[in-house]
N, C-alpha and C positions, 0 to 999 in steps of 0.2 A: 411353088413353095415361096413363102414370104420370108426374104432374107432380112427384113427390118424388125423381126420379132425381138422384143426386149424382155429379158427376165429380171425381175427385181429381186434383190438379195434378202427380201424379208417377206413374211406372210403373217396372217393373223392367228397364229397358233398360241396356245397357252404359254405362259411363261416357263422358260427353261432355267435351271438353277444348278448351282453346285456349292460345296462347302469345302474349305481347305484349312490346314494348320500350317502356319509358318513358324518354324523353330530355328533360332539363330542367336547371334550375338552382335554387339556393336563395339567397334574399336574407334575411339575418338582421338583426334589429333587437334592441334591448335585451330586450324581454319577449315577442317573438313572431317568427315567421318566415313567409315566403311561399315556396311551392314550385310554380311553374307547370311544366307538362311537356307534351310531345306523346306520345300514345299511338299506337304503330304496330303494328297486328295482324299477326303473323307466320302463324299458322295457327289455324284453328277447325274442329272437327268436331262436327256436331250429328246427331242421330238424329230420326226421326219420333216424334211424341207423340199417343197415342190420344185425349187430351182434345180436341185440335184436329182430330180426325178425319183424321190423317195416317197413311200407311202406316208401320207400326213398322219395316219393313225399309228405310225411306228413309234414306239417308246423304248428308249435305251436307258437303263438304269445301271450305274456302275458304283460299287462300293470298294474302297481301298484299292484303286487300280492305278498304278503308275507312281512316279516320284519326279520331283524337279529341284532345281537350284535357282537362287536368286542372289544377285549382288547389287546392293544399292550403294551409290556414292552421293554424298551430300556436301554442300559447302555451307558454313556458317556466315552469316552476314553481320 
C-alpha cells in the first residue's frame, strides 16, 4: 500500500454554481455600521468529487433548500 498517496481537493469538472438572495437592513452609527441579513438560497448545482470517492457524473440540484443568516460589521474611514 502506498502511504504517500496525495489527493488534490480539485478536479476538472464543469463549473458548479448557486444563486442566493440576501434580504436585510443596515444600521449606521458615526464610525461603523451593522448589516444583518437573511440568506435565502434559490438554486445550487453540485457535481461529484473524486476526492470524496463520489461518482464524477453525479449531479445534485437543489431549489429553495435551507436558509442562513449573516452579520456584517464595517468601519468607516
